[in-house]
Structures are given as C-alpha cells and as structure tokens.
C-alpha positions in Angstrom: 25.1 -12.7 6.7 24.7 -9.2 5.3 22.4 -9.0 2.1 23.8 -6.7 -0.6 21.1 -5.0 -2.5 21.5 -3.9 -6.2 21.1 -0.2 -7.0 17.9 -0.9 -8.9 16.0 -2.2 -5.9 13.3 0.1 -4.6 15.0 2.1 -1.7 11.9 2.2 0.5 11.4 -1.6 0.4 15.2 -2.1 1.2 14.8 0.2 4.2 11.8 -1.8 5.3 13.8 -5.1 4.9 16.7 -3.8 6.9 14.5 -2.4 9.6 12.3 -5.5 10.1 14.3 -8.5 9.2 17.5 -7.9 11.1 15.6 -8.3 14.4 16.2 -11.5 16.3 13.6 -14.3 16.4 11.2 -12.7 13.8 9.1 -15.8 13.7 8.2 -18.3 11.0 5.7 -16.0 9.2 8.1 -13.1 8.9 10.9 -15.4 8.0 8.9 -16.8 5.0 8.1 -13.2 4.0 11.7 -12.2 4.3 12.7 -14.9 1.8 10.4 -13.7 -1.1 11.0 -10.0 -0.2 14.7 -10.6 -0.5 14.1 -12.4 -3.9 12.2 -9.5 -5.4 14.9 -7.0 -4.1 18.0 -9.1 -5.4 17.1 -11.5 -8.1 18.6 -10.7 -11.5 15.2 -10.9 -13.2 13.7 -8.4 -10.9 15.7 -5.5 -12.4 13.5 -5.7 -15.6 10.4 -6.4 -13.6 10.8 -3.1 -11.5 11.7 -1.2 -14.7 8.4 -2.3 -16.3 6.4 -1.7 -13.2 7.7 1.8 -13.0 7.3 2.5 -16.7 3.7 1.2 -16.9 2.6 2.8 -13.6 4.2 6.2 -14.6 2.2 6.2 -17.8 -1.1 4.7 -16.4 -1.4 5.9 -12.9 0.5 9.2 -12.4 -0.9 12.5 -13.8 1.7 14.3 -16.0 4.2 11.6 -15.6 5.6 13.4 -12.5 6.4 11.3 -9.4 8.3 11.9 -6.3 10.3 9.4 -4.2 7.4 9.3 -1.8 5.2 8.0 -4.7 7.7 5.6 -6.0 8.0 4.1 -2.6 4.2 3.8 -2.3 4.1 2.0 -5.6 6.7 -0.5 -4.5 5.0 -1.2 -1.3 1.7 -1.7 -3.1 3.4 -4.3 -5.4 4.9 -6.1 -2.3 1.5 -6.0 -0.5 -0.1 -7.6 -3.6 2.5 -10.3 -3.7 2.0 -11.0 0.1 -1.8 -11.4 -0.6 -1.1 -13.7 -3.6 1.2 -15.9 -1.6 -1.4 -16.2 1.2 -4.0 -17.4 -1.3 -1.7 -20.0 -2.7 -1.3 -21.5 0.8 -5.0 -22.1 1.2 -6.1 -25.5 0.0 -8.9 -24.0 -2.0 -9.5 -20.2 -2.1 -13.2 -19.7 -2.7 -15.6 -16.8 -2.5 -17.1 -18.3 0.7 -13.6 -18.1 2.3 -13.3 -14.3 1.7 -16.9 -13.6 2.5 -16.6 -15.3 5.9 -13.5 -13.4 6.7 -15.0 -10.0 6.1 -18.2 -10.9 7.9 -16.1 -11.9 10.9 -14.3 -8.5 10.7 -17.7 -6.7 10.6 -19.1 -8.8 13.6 -16.0 -8.2 15.8 -15.8 -4.5 15.0 -19.5 -4.0 16.1 -19.0 -6.0 19.2 -16.0 -3.9 20.2 -17.8 -0.7 19.3 -20.5 -1.6 21.8 -18.0 -2.3 24.6 -16.1 0.8 23.9 -19.2 3.0 23.9 -19.7 1.9 27.6 -16.1 2.8 28.5 -13.9 5.8 28.9 -12.0 4.8 25.8 -14.7 6.3 23.6 -12.9 9.4 22.6 -11.6 10.9 19.3 -8.2 9.5 18.5 -6.9 13.1 18.5 -7.8 13.4 22.2 -5.6 10.5 23.1 -2.4 12.5 22.6 -1.1 15.6 24.4 0.0 18.6 22.6 3.5 17.8 23.6 3.3 14.3 22.0 1.8 15.7 18.7 4.5 18.3 18.5 7.2 15.7 19.2 5.8 13.4 16.5 5.6 16.2 14.1 9.1 17.4 14.7 10.8 13.9 14.4 8.6 12.1 11.8 7.0 14.6 9.4 9.2 17.7 9.3 7.5 19.7 6.5 10.7 21.0 5.0 12.1 17.4 4.7 9.2 15.5 3.4 9.7 15.3 -0.3 6.9 16.7 -2.3 4.1 16.5 0.2 4.6 18.8 3.1 6.5 22.1 2.7 7.2 25.3 4.6 7.1 28.4 2.4 10.2 30.6 2.2 9.4 34.2 1.7 12.3 35.3 -0.6 11.7 39.0 -0.2 11.9 38.8 3.6 14.2 35.8 3.8 12.3 33.9 6.4 9.9 31.1 6.6 6.2 31.7 6.7 4.3 29.7 9.4 2.0 26.8 8.4 2.0 23.6 6.5 1.5 23.6 2.9 1.1 21.1 0.1 3.0 21.5 -3.1 1.3 20.8 -6.5 2.0 21.3 -10.2 -0.6 23.3 -12.1 -0.8 24.7 -15.7 -0.5 28.4 -16.3 -2.5 30.3 -19.0 0.0 29.2 -21.8 0.2 25.6 -20.6 3.5 25.7 -18.7 4.0 23.8 -15.4 3.9 26.1 -12.4 4.7 25.1 -8.8 2.0 26.2 -6.5 1.6 26.1 -2.7 -1.7 25.7 -0.8 -1.9 26.0 3.0 -3.6 23.0 4.6 -3.0 24.1 8.3 -1.6 26.9 10.4 0.5 24.6 12.5 1.1 20.9 13.2 -1.6 20.7 15.8 -4.2 22.0 13.4 -2.9 19.7 10.7 -3.3 16.6 12.8 -6.7 17.7 13.9 -8.1 18.6 10.5 -6.2 16.5 8.1 -4.7 13.3 9.5 -7.8 12.3 11.3 -11.0 13.9 10.0 -12.5 17.4 10.4 -15.3 15.9 12.6 -12.9 13.8 14.8 -15.3 10.8 15.2 -15.1 8.8 18.5 -13.4 5.4 18.4 -16.8 3.5 18.4 -18.0 5.5 15.4 -14.8 4.5 13.7 -15.3 0.9 14.4 -18.9 1.1 13.1 -17.5 2.5 9.9 -15.0 -0.3 9.6 -17.9 -2.8 10.1 -19.9 -1.1 7.4 -16.9 -1.2 4.9 -16.4 -4.9 5.8 -20.1 -5.7 5.1 -19.7 -3.9 1.6 -16.7 -5.9 0.7 -18.3 -9.2 1.9 -21.3 -8.4 -0.3 -19.0 -7.7 -3.2 -17.0 -10.9 -2.6 -20.2 -13.0 -2.9 -20.3 -12.1 -6.6 -16.6 -12.4 -7.4 -15.1 -15.2 -9.5 -13.4 -17.7 -7.3 -9.6 -17.9 -7.6 -9.5 -21.7 -7.4 -12.3 -24.1 -7.8 -10.7 -27.1 -6.1 -7.6 -28.4 -4.4 -6.2 -29.5 -7.8 -5.6 -26.1 -9.1 -1.8 -25.4 -9.1 -0.1 -23.0 -6.9 1.2 -21.1 -9.9 -2.3 -20.7 -11.3 -3.6 -19.5 -7.9 -0.7 -16.9 -7.6 -1.3 -15.7 -11.2 -5.1 -15.3 -10.7 -4.6 -13.6 -7.4 -2.2 -11.0 -8.8 -4.1 -10.4 -12.0 -6.8 -7.9 -10.6 -4.0 -5.9 -9.0 -2.0 -5.6 -12.2 -5.2 -4.6 -14.2 -6.2 -1.9 -11.7 -2.7 -0.5 -10.9 -1.0 -0.9 -14.3 -3.8 -1.2 -16.8 -2.5 -4.4 -18.2 -1.9 -8.0 -17.1 1.8 -7.7 -18.0 2.1 -11.4 -19.0 5.8 -11.5 -19.3 6.4 -9.5 -16.1 3.9 -11.8 -14.2 5.7 -14.8 -15.5 9.0 -13.5 -14.3 7.4 -12.7 -10.8 6.3 -16.2 -10.7 9.7 -17.6 -11.5 11.3 -15.4 -8.8 8.7 -15.6 -6.0 7.7 -19.2 -6.4 11.1 -20.3 -7.4 9.6 -22.1 -10.5 11.8 -21.7 -13.7 9.2 -23.5 -15.8 6.7 -20.5 -15.8 6.6 -18.6 -19.0 4.1 -16.1 -20.7 2.1 -19.2 -22.1 1.7 -20.4 -18.5 0.2 -17.1 -17.5 -2.1 -17.0 -20.5 -3.4 -20.4 -19.9 -4.0 -19.7 -16.2 -6.0 -16.6 -17.1 -7.9 -18.3 -20.0 -11.6 -17.6 -19.4 -10.9 -16.1 -16.0 -12.8 -12.9 -15.2 -12.6 -10.4 -12.3 
C-alpha cells in the first residue's frame, strides 16, 4: 500500500520515510517507528502542529527569521528525534534518574575500553586518513555539490569574468551600514579535500582513540548532570501520557521557548492514539514538574 503524504508534511521527513520504510523486513523496532512517523506526517491534526512548530521556531530560534530548506528539515528531524526519545521513555516501566545515569556510565566505560584496544592496533588513525583522495572527491561530487546545497555551500560566480572561482564558500546574511540585508560569501576551503580535512573533521585531526576518549568524557558529564535531574516518572503507576508529556517538555522549552500546551496535547492524541488528551491533561502532567 502506497502512503499519500499531504503537501504540509515536512519534505525531508517524507524523504526519510520513503527511503527507510519501503525496505523489506525492516524489523519490529522500525515498524513501530514507522507507525508514529506516518501519523505525524499524515494525521489531519498535524497540519496545525507543524504550522505552530515552524512559527514558534522561526521567531524563537532563527536569527532574522530567515530559514533555508536545510534548516527547516533539521527542525523537522529534531522534532521527530524528540518524539522517538519520548516514546522510548514511555516503554520503560519506570524511567528514573538512575536509568539514565547508568546508560551514560556504560557508554563512557565502553568508549574507554575500546580506546585502549584501538591504541594498540593499526586502526588508531585520524578518520580523515581512512579515505583516499579518490573516495573524498567522489563523496564530494555526489553528496555535497557546493552549487546544489541550499544555503550552506556555494561556489562563487565571477560576473565580470563569467566563470566560477575555485573553492568552497559559505553564504551568510549581514547588515550593511544603513541596516539593509546583504549577501556575503566567506571562503572556508580552497577545495573539497581541504574542506573535509579542516572543517568536517577538525583542524587537528584527532586519532580514533582520542575521539573515543572525548566521547567518554562527554558521557561522564551527561551522567553527572542526570544525577541531579528531576525524574520523568516516580513509579510504574505514572501513565504513559504523563511520561510522554514530561519527556517532550524540556525539548519544547529549549527549542521553541514555550511548552505549547495545545500543540503538545495534539501530539499526544496523534502519536499515542489517545483522543482523551487535552490542554488540561498536559497542564496537570506538568504541575509542579521542573527540569
């Protein structure tokens, strides 16, 4: 059966859906994910939800209210990722601080263990050194053609000489002396090879073991922070709706600057398939709850 997507559905999420979920035997986990992703892309209530998300995000998170299709797609994926995380927490009998702390402590431990083993092997190279020039150029040509990537990469056209100047540039909007918006270009690399080396990885090109040690350090930091966080659910009697609302609440505050009670209620109705959820349900679930 072919799913028909409405014109208001975020195009990047539609592309993701069509690329991933048309594959045979996707497994139980992806099948569950497919169901609620399809819901947030097709359910009639989601038209106003996406409209609200875009409106609030444009005002709250985007400088000068200027957004590209790349940025809109990133916002849509952020919402989808937050929903996935909230769903995962509703499926745990009791989501507590200790659960999250242990998870990140395990990541830190495993990263350090792997770093030690890699240091003793021939794999301990900079990620940039894993790929040949031919591979880098092939990737650059097929996946990040500067002139085709909207608003992020650009090749300069020299109008006086009618040819492209070499190099990779970023585009940005700046204000001139009288306050008008002016398009400006800034070179970030002379060629794709240099761009990959200096921008996509890091200027210092750390070896793999060093990257893993950094991952371990970041996991330790998050684990320490999680120890002081308010727990999502105190016990197994907390409802699935309440856990979903509390799990999404920090994302909405950080990303949109508001809990968006009505929009969050609509998301619950769509994703959890529970028509009984209203704004009062959301406010009750968040009463006295702090992040």
